[in-house]
Steps between C-alpha positions, in 0.01 A plus 500: 500500500785742584656430158174585326470822700857602418444426130189723505698783664783472256265503205334815636843677520609407150493795267505527124798422281570860397350845480343437157306206640391709797385790282328267263226435751429874537535696829328398816461868604554832321554809718544870415716755688586869472854428633790451264595162353831504696335589827238225474747236373752571770235493776381165370850359475576579863167372615524175306860439610394528863268195477591144595402153377343244729844367592617848596726554205490828308298543185765615252355788296654668202432809290591565138417744219182448311366704204350814660600403848624216720424136564523343846508122540578235759723205463306212340249765378257456789420871456569771248390850417528729201517865618465732210407857411155524345332821404685702758442259778669174618327170425590186695413165353531238768557128416450294816461128413615378843223478760753515780610858438210645300325703764824622666650616174174667390481686830869615485435626144185688608695678770753613235228644274 
């Protein structure tokens, strides 16, 4: 029974293979901000990096350029966000396939908006 439970937990933590796969399913949430792209992206980066997995290890989070803004993503692509300038505002498209971090990462992102 413990093995079945662990398998279920591991499957829930597994992300997509790459950012293209993640984006292919469309965003889970789209948020708009009047703050700059850099301000929102840096706030999200710091917030996401402060989170921990169930075993207590850090959730490695990265940021890279993206056309019109920045992309944030976690190791194993358990979460990602495209933060871009759109019509004078900042648009955040959140991709959160992992049930384990979905609500926490959404809340952090909302605080950065």
